[in-house]
C-alpha positions as semicolon CSV with decimal commas, in nm:
position;residue;x (nm);y (nm);z (nm)
1;M;-6,918;-4,907;2,446
2;T;-6,668;-4,788;2,221
3;L;-6,415;-4,562;2,426
4;T;-6,328;-4,260;2,222
5;R;-5,997;-4,126;2,079
6;D;-5,961;-3,834;2,328
7;F;-6,062;-4,108;2,590
8;K;-5,774;-4,295;2,542
9;E;-5,518;-4,043;2,488
10;T;-5,651;-3,898;2,811
11;V;-5,552;-4,235;2,978
12;K;-5,253;-4,264;2,851
13;A;-5,092;-3,917;2,913
14;R;-5,210;-3,976;3,287
15;A;-4,991;-4,312;3,271
16;V;-4,715;-4,155;3,126
17;R;-4,721;-3,896;3,400
18;D;-4,874;-4,091;3,695
19;P;-4,702;-4,416;3,826
20;E;-4,996;-4,407;4,114
21;F;-5,254;-4,429;3,834
22;R;-5,097;-4,756;3,643
23;K;-5,031;-4,906;3,970
24;A;-5,413;-4,836;4,034
25;L;-5,531;-4,964;3,668
26;V;-5,309;-5,285;3,714
27;S;-5,509;-5,353;4,101
28;E;-5,825;-5,268;3,922
29;A;-5,807;-5,533;3,709
30;V;-5,669;-5,779;3,915
31;E;-5,977;-5,695;4,165
32;C;-6,223;-5,767;3,889
33;L;-6,060;-6,070;3,787
34;L;-6,125;-6,198;4,149
35;A;-6,512;-6,083;4,068
36;N;-6,543;-6,280;3,836
37;D;-6,545;-5,933;3,619
38;F;-6,407;-6,018;3,283
39;D;-6,498;-5,824;3,037
40;T;-6,369;-5,515;3,309
41;A;-6,078;-5,676;3,386
42;K;-5,995;-5,733;3,009
43;S;-6,077;-5,370;2,937
44;I;-5,809;-5,202;3,189
45;L;-5,590;-5,436;3,095
46;R;-5,611;-5,363;2,760
47;D;-5,632;-4,987;2,822
48;Y;-5,335;-4,982;3,065
49;I;-5,112;-5,184;2,800
50;N;-5,176;-4,901;2,494
51;A;-5,081;-4,688;2,769
52;T;-4,747;-4,824;2,834
53;I;-4,600;-5,062;2,711
54;G;-4,799;-5,218;2,379
55;F;-4,825;-5,536;2,252
56;E;-4,550;-5,511;2,081
57;G;-4,342;-5,489;2,366
58;L;-4,551;-5,673;2,635
59;A;-4,527;-5,958;2,348
60;A;-4,160;-5,940;2,341
61;E;-4,123;-5,988;2,768
62;V;-4,408;-6,274;2,770
63;G;-4,351;-6,462;2,487
64;T;-4,698;-6,440;2,324
65;P;-4,753;-6,289;1,952
66;P;-4,886;-5,978;1,927
67;K;-5,139;-6,006;1,793
68;S;-5,259;-6,290;2,013
69;L;-5,232;-6,115;2,270
70;M;-5,469;-5,812;2,117
71;R;-5,716;-6,070;2,058
72;M;-5,701;-6,210;2,419
73;F;-5,768;-5,858;2,547
74;G;-6,013;-5,768;2,318
75;P;-6,360;-5,782;2,354
76;R;-6,412;-6,144;2,254
77;G;-6,141;-6,297;2,437
78;N;-6,160;-6,563;2,622
79;P;-5,825;-6,585;2,764
80;Q;-5,683;-6,890;2,933
81;A;-5,505;-6,888;3,280
82;K;-5,175;-6,999;3,195
83;S;-5,179;-6,747;2,914
84;L;-5,363;-6,467;3,112
85;L;-5,126;-6,485;3,462
86;P;-4,777;-6,443;3,276
87;V;-4,884;-6,098;3,166
88;I;-5,037;-6,015;3,493
89;A;-4,743;-6,095;3,676
90;H;-4,518;-5,887;3,434
91;I;-4,696;-5,589;3,448
92;R;-4,773;-5,647;3,841
93;K;-4,341;-5,676;3,859
94;R;-4,304;-5,388;3,584
95;E;-4,491;-5,172;3,798
96;N;-4,329;-5,324;4,158
97;L;-4,654;-5,467;4,282
98;A;-4,574;-5,808;4,278
99;A;-4,588;-5,956;4,635
């Protein structure tokens, strides 16, 4: 299901103003990964990235090219743990969720 621009703009607006919403997105994505629901996890993470740091900013932080990150979190992306875990670690640290 393709998301509309209005929905994406709504997510971005809420993510900008509500730190708890951002934390909930990240937590839900991690829970989906642990539940073996990779498609939902990738979708949530993609929404989070688009609404916050952006793929260019994330690429600079984790040392992965932006196009690779976009493919990784795209509908047909199949990220390996060695690519995915640094991204999740960075996002968790950014949202003060790191244990």
